[in-house]
N, C-alpha and C positions, 0 to 999 in steps of 0.2 A: 498546501496551505497553511500559513505558520497560525500556531496559538499563542497568545499572550501568556505570560507567566501565571497571571490570576486564574486563567481559564483552564491551563493545564493542572494548576492545584486543584481546582474543582473536580475535574476529571480523575484525579489520583485519589482525592478524598472519598468520592463516592465509589470507587472501585475497590479501594483496599483499606477502607477504615476498620473493618472487623478485624483484619490481619494486623494492622499497626497498633490497635489498642494494647498488645502486649509487649511492644517494642519500647523499650525505654527511651532511646534515641530517636523519637520520632521527628524531631526537627531536622535534625543532622541528615536522615535517610531521605528526608521529603526534599531538602535542599539540593541532594547529590543527584536524586531523580530529575528534580527541575533543571539542573545543569546538563545532565546527561541527554536529555530531550529538548533542549533549547533549538528553537527553530524548527523542530520536526513537525509532520503533519499527524493527524489521529492515526493513520494506518500505521505510520512509523512509530508512534508511541506504543500501540499495540504490540507491533513486531518486539520492540525493545523489551516490553514484559515478558513474552514469549521466550526470546533469547537469554533473560536472566532467570528463568525458573529455577535453574540449579542452586539459585542463591536463597532458596527455600528459609535455610536455619536463620539468615538476616533477616528478610521480608517474606513472611509465609504468605504468599500470594501463588495462585495458579492461574492458568488461562481459564479455567473452569469456573472459577469464581468470578472473574473478571467479565466474563461473557455473561453469566449468570445475572451480575448485577444490572447489567444493561437491560437484559431480558425481563426482569422484573418491573421496569419503567411501563412496558407494555402490558404485561399479562396480570399484574396485581392492582391495576388503579382503582378497582372496587373497595379495597381495604385503605384507601387513603385517609378516610375520616376518622381512622384508628390510629394513625400516625402522627408524629410529631412535626408540627408546624413551626416555621420561621418566618414571622411576620416581620416585613421590612417597613411598612407604613400603613397607616389606616387614615383615609381622608373623610372627616367628620365635617368639614366645611365651617368649622368653628372659626379658622384662621386660613390665612392664604396659603395655598400649596404650589410651590414654585414650577411644579412640572404639570401643571393644570391649567389650561388657556381656554377662555370662553371665547367663541367667534363675536368679532365687534360689528359685524355688520348691522344695518337698521333694523332688518326683520329677524334677528336673533331674539328669541324669547326666554331662552335660558337664563335664570337669576339664581344667585346665591342669597338665601335668606330664611326667614321663618313663615313657613306655609300657612296660608290663612284662607282655605277652601273647605267645602263640605267633606269630601272624601280625602283630600290633601290638608288634614288638620292640623298635623305635628309632622316633625321630622322624626327618623327612628330613634336616634339619640340627640335629645335637645342640644341646641336650639334650631340648627340651621340645617338645610339640606340644598340640593341644587333640584330646580323645579323650573318646569317650562311655564313660568310665570307663577310667582308665589301668590298671585290674588286673583288672577282673571282667567276665564277660559281660554284656550288656544285659538289662533284665529286661523281663517282659511289660507289656503295656498302659501303655506309656512314651509321653510326649510331652516332648521336650526342646528347646531352641532357645539360640543365642545371637545378640546382633545386632551388626551392624558400620555405625556411621553414616559417610554419604558426604556431603561438601561441599566447599566451598572450603578449609575447614581442612585439609584432606588432599589436594586436587586443584589449590589454587590456582586461576587463572582458567580453567581447561580443565574445572572442574565443569560440568555440563549438555552439554559438548557432545563429549567425548572422554574416556569413561569404561572405562578396561579392568580387569577383575580376574581374577587368575589364582591357581589353589589348587592345591597338591601334596596326594593324598588318597589314602588307602585305605580300602576298605569290604569288611565280611564280613558280610552279612544273609542272611534267608530271601527268594530270589528272587522280585520282584513281590508282596512282602507287607510286610516290614518295610523300612527304609531311609530315605535323606536326601534332602532337597529343600529348594530356595533360593527365598524369597519376597521381594519388595519391596513398601515402602509409602512413599506421599508424601505422607502426612498424619499423619505422628509417630506412626505405629503404630496409627490407627484402623481401617484397613483394608489388606487384604495381598493380593497375587495372587503366583501362581507366575512366578517371571522368563521363562518361555516363554509366559506367557499374558498378557504386559504389554500394557494397552489404554490406558495412559495417556501413556506417552512417546512424543514426536512425532519419530520419527527410526528408526535402526537397533536393534533390541532383541536380547536373548540368544537369542531364538528365530530370528533370523535369521542372526547371526553368532556362532558358537562354536567352540570345540574341545573334542570329547570329553564334551559336556554330555548328560543325558538326554533324549529325545525325547517325542513324544505317543505313542509306544508303550511306554513304559517307567511302567506304572501300577502304583502302591503299593496296600494294601488299602483305602486310605480314599479312593482315587479321585485323589490328587496324582500329579503325574509325578515321579519321581525316581530316584536311584541304588539299585540293591539287587543282589543276588548276591555274588560274590567278585571282588574286581578282580584278583587274583593279585599284582599289585605296586604300586608307587606309580603313580599317573595324574596327569599334568598336565591341567587342564581350565581354559579361560579363556573368558569370555564378555564382552560389550561394550554398552555405550548410546553411541552417537553420530549426528550430525546429518547426514543427506543432504541434497539440495538441497531448498530451502524457499522457499514465497513468503509463508508466514505466521509465526506466534511460534516461537522456539525456547526460550525460558524457561519452560516451562510445569509445572516439576516441584518448584517451591519451593525454598527454601534449603537443606534436608536430605531424602537420601532414606535410608532403612534397608534394609539388607540382613540377611534373616535366614536363619541355617543351622538347619533344623529336622532333627529325628531323632524317628521314629514306631517303635512295635512293636505287633503284635497280640496276641492272648491265647495264642499257643502259643510255647512255650520250645524254642529250638532250640540253644541253646550258641553262639551266634555272638558277634563280638566288636565289632560296629558300625561305627562311622565315625571315621576319625581325619584331622585336616587340619592341615598344617603351611605355613610360607612362604606366607601370602597376600599376593599383590604388587599394588599399588594403582599403576596407570601409565596414561599416556596415549602414543599414537603419533603420531610425525610423517606425516600424512596424505600429504605431498607435493603436488604438482602434477601428475604424471601427463603425459599426451600432450595436447599444446597444440590438436591436431585434432579431439579428441572434443568433441562439442556435446550439451547435453541436449536431450531432445524430448519433446513430450506426447502421449499418446494414451489413448483410454478403453477399456473393456472392458464390455459390457452384455450381458445382465444379469450382475450379480457380487454374490452368489453365483449361480452357474450350475447348472442341472440337466441338461439335455441337450446344450445349446451355448450359445455365447457369440460376440458379434460385436466385433472390435476395430476402431475407426473410425481411420482416417489420412488424413494428407495424400498429394498424389500424389508418391509416390517410384518410382523405376526399379526398383530392387533392394531387397528385404527380407529379411533373415534373422531368423526367430522362433524362439527356444528356450524352453523350458518346464523350470524346475527344480522337484525336490521339497524337502521342508524339509530334507534332508538335503545339498543342494547337488548332487545329481546330475541329469544332463539325462535327462530322459523323453520329450521330443518336442523335434525340431528341422526345421525346413523352410524353403525358401527359396521367396520370391515375385517375380514381375516384374508391374510396373503394377498394383498392387493398393491399392485405397482402403479397402478391407474386407475382414477376414480371418475366416473362421468357425473357430472352435474346437470341436470334438466331443469329447465327455465320452470317447469310445472309449479304453478302456485307461487312463484316469485315475481312480484309486481317490478315493473321498471324502475331502476334507482341504484343505491349504494347499499353494498353488504360487505360483512367481515366474515371470512372463512378461517375457523381455528382447527386446527388438526393435532391431535395429541397421540402418541404412539404407546405402544407397551413398553418401550425404552427408556419412557419418560422425556421424550422430546417433544417440544411445543412449538408451533408456528404459528402467524397470522398472517393474512393477505387480503387486501382489499379486492372486491369484486362489482364489477359495473355491469349491471343487467339492463340492456335495451328493451 
């Protein structure tokens, strides 16, 4: 699969920024690499760097650092808040935004304007916000949405690899009945999926990394996962799509993705105000290079999904630390092992659902795999 020149530049910048900082002829070297890797796949680009590691005096890059930088995308997300942000756009609804479209059907209640309700009494940043009606309670049996288009036109070369979206919002609905949810489409709106059920994007999705996003226990009346109830005040929510360590394609989502903000209500009138959103921030994060001693590792879990137990197959390591996290990022199990090439995971006290298994060895190897428990 071919990469466009801008995409290749981003991959190279992310992987070798630290090494290139001391090279005077950065642009010349970058252009040479771009020419050498023209039309190549991601695997071929990685192989190119591997073959040219002898040129370290010219470009001080090693496969260790290359793989490490990709590993950090998955293993150090908790420190994102302390890293540099590249803000591409902030939609404050004070002027039209060309990549945001409100559904024009007769029942649509999303409006851009100055909120004038009891709880929705003002925008986060004056004067306007986007609201499920700026003055009235939301009606019964309603389906409304607006779309936000994402691509290189608002994320530059970071599109595909480093997408963060943050919103400020309030909601006031019938708990676990009416509410708002966010969906994504990669085929120009033909099909949609809830962002916490994304099965297309090859990498870290909002299900894995987010702040104050709804979870699999937050179900609306139509079966969708979403926001509901009363938020008490403004809530900051962010979610991300970014690329972890890969051995295959990165650019599997087309030239445009569409994020849809949906609002639904059932047949019972509760005199609630709905959903209000302001200051939609589109940004990327400097993922950094992290600890040079950490190296990625491979391991398998089988069967996966598991019913009663599963086996983790490993190489021979003296010491192993195993941690299992739930979808909220909480550690639900942690054990240490000595001289084990196979570890048995029992279902004991693991409810049905999705978990993440992290293994770290005495050789500073680190790996993470998803585990589904039936």
